[in-house]
TIRO-2110 file (N, C-alpha, C; in Angstrom, 1 decimal):
// TIRO-2110
61.2, 81.8, 116.8, N, 1, A
62.0, 82.9, 116.3, CA, 1, A
61.7, 84.2, 117.1, C, 1, A
60.5, 84.5, 117.3, N, 2, A
60.2, 85.7, 118.0, CA, 2, A
60.5, 85.6, 119.5, C, 2, A
60.5, 84.4, 120.0, N, 3, A
60.8, 84.3, 121.4, CA, 3, A
62.3, 84.5, 121.7, C, 3, A
63.2, 84.2, 120.7, N, 4, A
64.6, 84.5, 120.8, CA, 4, A
64.9, 86.0, 120.8, C, 4, A
64.2, 86.7, 120.0, N, 5, A
64.4, 88.2, 119.9, CA, 5, A
63.9, 88.8, 121.2, C, 5, A
62.8, 88.3, 121.7, N, 6, A
62.2, 88.8, 123.0, CA, 6, A
63.1, 88.6, 124.1, C, 6, A
63.7, 87.4, 124.2, N, 7, A
64.6, 87.0, 125.3, CA, 7, A
65.9, 87.9, 125.2, C, 7, A
66.3, 88.2, 124.0, N, 8, A
67.5, 89.1, 123.8, CA, 8, A
67.2, 90.5, 124.3, C, 8, A
66.0, 91.0, 124.0, N, 9, A
65.7, 92.3, 124.5, CA, 9, A
65.6, 92.4, 126.0, C, 9, A
65.1, 91.3, 126.6, N, 10, A
64.9, 91.3, 128.1, CA, 10, A
66.3, 91.3, 128.7, C, 10, A
67.3, 90.6, 128.1, N, 11, A
68.6, 90.5, 128.7, CA, 11, A
69.3, 91.9, 128.6, C, 11, A
69.1, 92.6, 127.5, N, 12, A
69.8, 93.9, 127.3, CA, 12, A
68.9, 95.0, 127.7, C, 12, A
69.2, 95.6, 128.9, N, 13, A
68.3, 96.7, 129.4, CA, 13, A
68.9, 98.0, 129.4, C, 13, A
70.0, 98.2, 128.8, N, 14, A
70.7, 99.5, 128.6, CA, 14, A
71.8, 99.7, 129.6, C, 14, A
71.6, 99.2, 130.9, N, 15, A
72.6, 99.4, 131.9, CA, 15, A
73.8, 98.4, 131.6, C, 15, A
73.6, 97.3, 130.9, N, 16, A
74.6, 96.4, 130.7, CA, 16, A
75.5, 96.8, 129.4, C, 16, A
75.0, 97.8, 128.7, N, 17, A
75.8, 98.2, 127.5, CA, 17, A
77.0, 99.0, 128.0, C, 17, A
78.0, 99.0, 127.1, N, 18, A
79.2, 99.8, 127.5, CA, 18, A
78.8, 101.3, 127.6, C, 18, A
79.2, 101.9, 128.7, N, 19, A
78.9, 103.3, 128.8, CA, 19, A
77.5, 103.6, 129.4, C, 19, A
76.7, 102.5, 129.7, N, 20, A
75.3, 102.7, 130.2, CA, 20, A
75.4, 103.2, 131.6, C, 20, A
74.3, 103.9, 132.0, N, 21, A
74.2, 104.5, 133.3, CA, 21, A
73.1, 103.8, 134.1, C, 21, A
73.3, 103.7, 135.4, N, 22, A
72.3, 103.1, 136.2, CA, 22, A
71.3, 104.2, 136.7, C, 22, A
70.2, 103.7, 137.3, N, 23, A
69.2, 104.7, 137.8, CA, 23, A
69.7, 105.7, 138.8, C, 23, A
70.6, 105.2, 139.6, N, 24, A
71.2, 106.0, 140.7, CA, 24, A
72.1, 107.1, 140.1, C, 24, A
72.9, 106.7, 139.0, N, 25, A
73.7, 107.7, 138.4, CA, 25, A
72.8, 108.8, 137.7, C, 25, A
71.8, 108.4, 137.1, N, 26, A
70.9, 109.3, 136.4, CA, 26, A
70.2, 110.3, 137.4, C, 26, A
69.8, 109.7, 138.6, N, 27, A
69.3, 110.6, 139.6, CA, 27, A
70.3, 111.6, 140.2, C, 27, A
71.5, 111.2, 140.3, N, 28, A
72.5, 112.1, 140.8, CA, 28, A
72.8, 113.2, 139.8, C, 28, A
72.8, 112.8, 138.5, N, 29, A
73.0, 113.8, 137.4, CA, 29, A
71.8, 114.8, 137.4, C, 29, A
70.6, 114.3, 137.6, N, 30, A
69.4, 115.1, 137.6, CA, 30, A
69.4, 116.1, 138.8, C, 30, A
69.9, 115.5, 139.9, N, 31, A
70.0, 116.3, 141.1, CA, 31, A
71.0, 117.5, 141.0, C, 31, A
72.1, 117.2, 140.3, N, 32, A
73.1, 118.2, 140.0, CA, 32, A
72.6, 119.3, 139.1, C, 32, A
71.8, 118.8, 138.1, N, 33, A
71.3, 119.8, 137.1, CA, 33, A
70.2, 120.7, 137.8, C, 33, A
69.4, 120.1, 138.7, N, 34, A
68.4, 120.9, 139.4, CA, 34, A
69.1, 121.9, 140.4, C, 34, A
70.2, 121.5, 141.1, N, 35, A
70.9, 122.4, 141.9, CA, 35, A
71.5, 123.6, 141.1, C, 35, A
72.0, 123.3, 140.0, N, 36, A
72.6, 124.4, 139.1, CA, 36, A
71.5, 125.3, 138.7, C, 36, A
70.3, 124.7, 138.3, N, 37, A
69.2, 125.6, 137.8, CA, 37, A
68.7, 126.4, 139.0, C, 37, A
68.6, 125.9, 140.2, N, 38, A
68.2, 126.6, 141.3, CA, 38, A
69.1, 127.8, 141.7, C, 38, A
70.4, 127.6, 141.6, N, 39, A
71.3, 128.7, 141.9, CA, 39, A
71.2, 129.7, 140.8, C, 39, A
71.1, 129.3, 139.6, N, 40, A
70.9, 130.3, 138.5, CA, 40, A
69.6, 131.1, 138.7, C, 40, A
68.6, 130.5, 139.1, N, 41, A
67.3, 131.2, 139.4, CA, 41, A
67.5, 132.2, 140.5, C, 41, A
68.2, 131.7, 141.6, N, 42, A
68.4, 132.6, 142.7, CA, 42, A
69.2, 133.9, 142.3, C, 42, A
70.2, 133.7, 141.4, N, 43, A
71.0, 134.8, 140.9, CA, 43, A
70.1, 135.8, 140.1, C, 43, A
69.2, 135.2, 139.3, N, 44, A
68.3, 136.1, 138.5, CA, 44, A
67.4, 136.9, 139.4, C, 44, A
66.8, 136.2, 140.4, N, 45, A
65.9, 136.9, 141.4, CA, 45, A
66.7, 138.0, 142.1, C, 45, A
67.9, 137.8, 142.5, N, 46, A
68.7, 138.8, 143.2, CA, 46, A
69.0, 140.0, 142.3, C, 46, A
69.3, 139.7, 141.0, N, 47, A
69.5, 140.8, 140.1, CA, 47, A
68.2, 141.6, 139.9, C, 47, A
67.1, 140.9, 139.8, N, 48, A
65.8, 141.6, 139.6, CA, 48, A
65.5, 142.5, 140.8, C, 48, A
65.7, 141.9, 142.0, N, 49, A
65.4, 142.6, 143.2, CA, 49, A
66.3, 143.9, 143.3, C, 49, A
67.5, 143.9, 142.8, N, 50, A
68.4, 145.0, 142.9, CA, 50, A
67.9, 146.1, 141.9, C, 50, A
67.2, 145.7, 140.8, N, 51, A
66.8, 146.6, 139.7, CA, 51, A
65.5, 147.3, 140.0, C, 51, A
64.7, 146.7, 141.0, N, 52, A
63.3, 147.2, 141.2, CA, 52, A
63.3, 148.7, 141.6, C, 52, A
64.1, 149.2, 142.5, N, 53, A
64.1, 150.6, 142.9, CA, 53, A
64.3, 151.6, 141.7, C, 53, A
65.3, 151.2, 140.9, N, 54, A
65.6, 152.0, 139.7, CA, 54, A
64.4, 152.0, 138.7, C, 54, A
63.8, 150.9, 138.5, N, 55, A
62.6, 150.7, 137.7, CA, 55, A
61.4, 151.6, 138.2, C, 55, A
61.2, 151.5, 139.5, N, 56, A
60.1, 152.3, 140.1, CA, 56, A
60.4, 153.8, 139.9, C, 56, A
61.6, 154.3, 140.1, N, 57, A
61.9, 155.7, 139.9, CA, 57, A
61.7, 156.1, 138.5, C, 57, A
62.2, 155.3, 137.6, N, 58, A
62.1, 155.6, 136.2, CA, 58, A
60.7, 155.7, 135.7, C, 58, A
59.9, 154.7, 136.2, N, 59, A
58.5, 154.7, 135.8, CA, 59, A
57.7, 155.9, 136.4, C, 59, A
58.0, 156.3, 137.6, N, 60, A
57.4, 157.5, 138.1, CA, 60, A
57.8, 158.8, 137.3, C, 60, A
59.0, 158.9, 136.9, N, 61, A
59.4, 160.0, 136.1, CA, 61, A
58.7, 160.0, 134.7, C, 61, A
58.6, 158.8, 134.2, N, 62, A
57.9, 158.7, 132.9, CA, 62, A
56.4, 159.1, 133.0, C, 62, A
55.8, 158.6, 134.1, N, 63, A
54.4, 158.9, 134.3, CA, 63, A
54.2, 160.4, 134.5, C, 63, A
55.1, 161.1, 135.2, N, 64, A
55.0, 162.5, 135.4, CA, 64, A
55.2, 163.3, 134.1, C, 64, A
56.1, 162.8, 133.3, N, 65, A
56.4, 163.4, 132.0, CA, 65, A
55.2, 163.3, 131.1, C, 65, A
54.5, 162.1, 131.1, N, 66, A
53.4, 161.9, 130.2, CA, 66, A
52.2, 162.8, 130.7, C, 66, A
52.0, 162.9, 132.0, N, 67, A
50.9, 163.8, 132.5, CA, 67, A
51.2, 165.2, 132.1, C, 67, A
52.5, 165.7, 132.2, N, 68, A
52.8, 167.0, 131.9, CA, 68, A
52.5, 167.3, 130.4, C, 68, A
52.9, 166.3, 129.5, N, 69, A
52.6, 166.5, 128.1, CA, 69, A
51.1, 166.6, 127.8, C, 69, A
50.3, 165.7, 128.5, N, 70, A
48.9, 165.7, 128.3, CA, 70, A
48.3, 167.1, 128.7, C, 70, A
48.7, 167.6, 129.8, N, 71, A
48.2, 168.9, 130.3, CA, 71, A
48.7, 170.0, 129.4, C, 71, A
49.8, 169.9, 128.8, N, 72, A
50.3, 170.9, 127.9, CA, 72, A
49.5, 171.0, 126.6, C, 72, A
48.9, 169.9, 126.2, N, 73, A
48.1, 169.8, 124.9, CA, 73, A
46.8, 170.7, 125.0, C, 73, A
46.3, 171.1, 123.9, N, 74, A
45.0, 171.8, 123.9, CA, 74, A
43.9, 170.9, 124.0, C, 74, A
42.7, 171.4, 124.2, N, 75, A
41.5, 170.6, 124.4, CA, 75, A
41.2, 169.6, 123.2, C, 75, A
41.4, 170.1, 122.0, N, 76, A
41.1, 169.3, 120.8, CA, 76, A
42.0, 168.0, 120.8, C, 76, A
43.3, 168.2, 121.1, N, 77, A
44.3, 167.1, 121.1, CA, 77, A
43.9, 166.1, 122.2, C, 77, A
43.6, 166.6, 123.4, N, 78, A
43.3, 165.7, 124.5, CA, 78, A
42.0, 164.9, 124.2, C, 78, A
41.0, 165.6, 123.6, N, 79, A
39.7, 165.0, 123.2, CA, 79, A
39.9, 163.9, 122.2, C, 79, A
40.8, 164.2, 121.2, N, 80, A
41.1, 163.2, 120.1, CA, 80, A
41.8, 162.0, 120.7, C, 80, A
42.7, 162.3, 121.7, N, 81, A
43.4, 161.2, 122.3, CA, 81, A
42.5, 160.3, 123.1, C, 81, A
41.5, 160.9, 123.8, N, 82, A
40.5, 160.1, 124.6, CA, 82, A
39.7, 159.3, 123.6, C, 82, A
39.2, 159.9, 122.5, N, 83, A
38.4, 159.1, 121.5, CA, 83, A
39.2, 158.0, 120.9, C, 83, A
40.4, 158.2, 120.6, N, 84, A
41.2, 157.2, 119.9, CA, 84, A
41.5, 156.0, 120.9, C, 84, A
41.9, 156.4, 122.1, N, 85, A
42.2, 155.3, 123.1, CA, 85, A
40.9, 154.5, 123.5, C, 85, A
39.8, 155.2, 123.6, N, 86, A
38.6, 154.6, 123.9, CA, 86, A
38.1, 153.7, 122.8, C, 86, A
38.3, 154.1, 121.6, N, 87, A
38.0, 153.3, 120.4, CA, 87, A
38.8, 152.1, 120.3, C, 87, A
40.1, 152.2, 120.6, N, 88, A
41.0, 151.1, 120.7, CA, 88, A
40.6, 150.1, 121.7, C, 88, A
40.2, 150.5, 122.9, N, 89, A
39.8, 149.6, 124.0, CA, 89, A
38.5, 148.9, 123.6, C, 89, A
37.5, 149.6, 123.0, N, 90, A
36.3, 149.0, 122.6, CA, 90, A
36.5, 148.0, 121.5, C, 90, A
37.4, 148.3, 120.5, N, 91, A
37.7, 147.4, 119.4, CA, 91, A
38.4, 146.1, 120.0, C, 91, A
39.2, 146.3, 121.0, N, 92, A
39.8, 145.1, 121.6, CA, 92, A
38.8, 144.3, 122.3, C, 92, A
37.9, 145.0, 123.0, N, 93, A
36.8, 144.2, 123.7, CA, 93, A
36.0, 143.4, 122.7, C, 93, A
35.6, 144.1, 121.6, N, 94, A
34.8, 143.4, 120.6, CA, 94, A
35.6, 142.3, 119.9, C, 94, A
36.9, 142.4, 119.8, N, 95, A
37.7, 141.4, 119.2, CA, 95, A
38.1, 140.3, 120.1, C, 95, A
37.6, 140.3, 121.3, N, 96, A
37.9, 139.3, 122.3, CA, 96, A
39.4, 139.2, 122.7, C, 96, A
40.0, 140.4, 122.9, N, 97, A
41.3, 140.5, 123.4, CA, 97, A
41.4, 140.1, 124.9, C, 97, A
42.5, 139.8, 125.4, N, 98, A
42.6, 139.5, 126.9, CA, 98, A
42.3, 140.7, 127.7, C, 98, A
41.6, 140.5, 128.8, N, 99, A
41.2, 141.6, 129.7, CA, 99, A
42.3, 142.5, 130.1, C, 99, A
43.5, 141.9, 130.3, N, 100, A
44.6, 142.7, 130.8, CA, 100, A
45.0, 143.8, 129.7, C, 100, A
45.0, 143.4, 128.5, N, 101, A
45.3, 144.3, 127.4, CA, 101, A
44.2, 145.4, 127.2, C, 101, A
43.0, 145.0, 127.5, N, 102, A
41.9, 146.0, 127.4, CA, 102, A
42.1, 147.0, 128.5, C, 102, A
42.4, 146.6, 129.7, N, 103, A
42.6, 147.5, 130.9, CA, 103, A
43.8, 148.4, 130.6, C, 103, A
44.9, 147.8, 129.9, N, 104, A
46.0, 148.7, 129.6, CA, 104, A
45.6, 149.7, 128.6, C, 104, A
44.7, 149.4, 127.7, N, 105, A
44.3, 150.4, 126.7, CA, 105, A
43.4, 151.5, 127.3, C, 105, A
42.8, 151.2, 128.5, N, 106, A
42.0, 152.2, 129.1, CA, 106, A
42.8, 153.1, 130.0, C, 106, A
44.0, 152.9, 130.3, N, 107, A
44.8, 153.7, 131.2, CA, 107, A
45.0, 155.1, 130.6, C, 107, A
45.3, 155.3, 129.3, N, 108, A
45.4, 156.6, 128.7, CA, 108, A
44.0, 157.4, 128.7, C, 108, A
42.9, 156.6, 128.6, N, 109, A
41.6, 157.2, 128.6, CA, 109, A
41.4, 157.9, 130.0, C, 109, A
41.8, 157.1, 131.0, N, 110, A
41.6, 157.7, 132.4, CA, 110, A
42.5, 158.9, 132.6, C, 110, A
43.7, 158.9, 132.1, N, 111, A
44.6, 160.0, 132.3, CA, 111, A
44.1, 161.2, 131.6, C, 111, A
43.8, 161.1, 130.3, N, 112, A
43.3, 162.2, 129.6, CA, 112, A
41.9, 162.7, 130.0, C, 112, A
41.1, 161.7, 130.5, N, 113, A
39.8, 162.1, 131.0, CA, 113, A
39.9, 162.9, 132.2, C, 113, A
40.9, 162.6, 133.1, N, 114, A
41.1, 163.4, 134.3, CA, 114, A
41.5, 164.9, 133.9, C, 114, A
42.4, 165.0, 133.0, N, 115, A
42.8, 166.3, 132.5, CA, 115, A
41.6, 167.1, 132.0, C, 115, A
40.8, 166.5, 131.1, N, 116, A
39.7, 167.1, 130.6, CA, 116, A
38.7, 167.6, 131.7, C, 116, A
38.4, 166.7, 132.6, N, 117, A
37.5, 167.0, 133.7, CA, 117, A
38.1, 168.2, 134.5, C, 117, A
39.4, 168.3, 134.8, N, 118, A
39.9, 169.4, 135.5, CA, 118, A
39.8, 170.7, 134.7, C, 118, A
40.0, 170.6, 133.4, N, 119, A
39.8, 171.8, 132.6, CA, 119, A
38.4, 172.3, 132.5, C, 119, A
37.4, 171.4, 132.4, N, 120, A
36.0, 171.7, 132.3, CA, 120, A
35.5, 172.3, 133.6, C, 120, A
36.0, 171.7, 134.7, N, 121, A
35.4, 172.2, 136.0, CA, 121, A
36.2, 173.5, 136.5, C, 121, A
37.3, 173.8, 135.8, N, 122, A
38.0, 175.0, 136.2, CA, 122, A
38.9, 174.8, 137.4, C, 122, A
39.1, 173.6, 137.8, N, 123, A
39.9, 173.3, 139.0, CA, 123, A
41.4, 173.5, 138.6, C, 123, A
42.1, 173.9, 139.6, N, 124, A
43.6, 174.0, 139.4, CA, 124, A
44.2, 172.7, 139.3, C, 124, A
45.3, 172.5, 138.5, N, 125, A
46.0, 171.3, 138.4, CA, 125, A
46.5, 170.9, 139.7, C, 125, A
46.7, 169.5, 140.0, N, 126, A
47.1, 169.0, 141.2, CA, 126, A
48.6, 169.4, 141.5, C, 126, A
49.4, 169.5, 140.5, N, 127, A
50.8, 169.8, 140.7, CA, 127, A
51.1, 171.3, 141.0, C, 127, A
50.1, 172.2, 140.8, N, 128, A
50.3, 173.6, 141.0, CA, 128, A
50.1, 174.0, 142.5, C, 128, A
END
């Protein structure tokens, strides 16, 4: 009884069914899908490449605005910002956060620290 069922399964391999596809047809379909995905990826890369100059300009303007605001703050505000940002970075370090996030948390510390060092040393701001 089991041998009859096994023989029946061996005879029917999927390609003999109505509407079944052969391996070559499947490979052609897969190749078409990969070509379509490749062209879509190429379009996305082209759009990203076109947007990079605008992104760089906007990022530079934002960084300049942030530095202007930090320099406009008084010493107490800047010192509090340094302490808060440094505390966040240390907490993330102790909490085993990814190093990239810890480095990102240290960026404001560096910016505000530079402003405080300029004020304490009496040096004129770079933009003046």
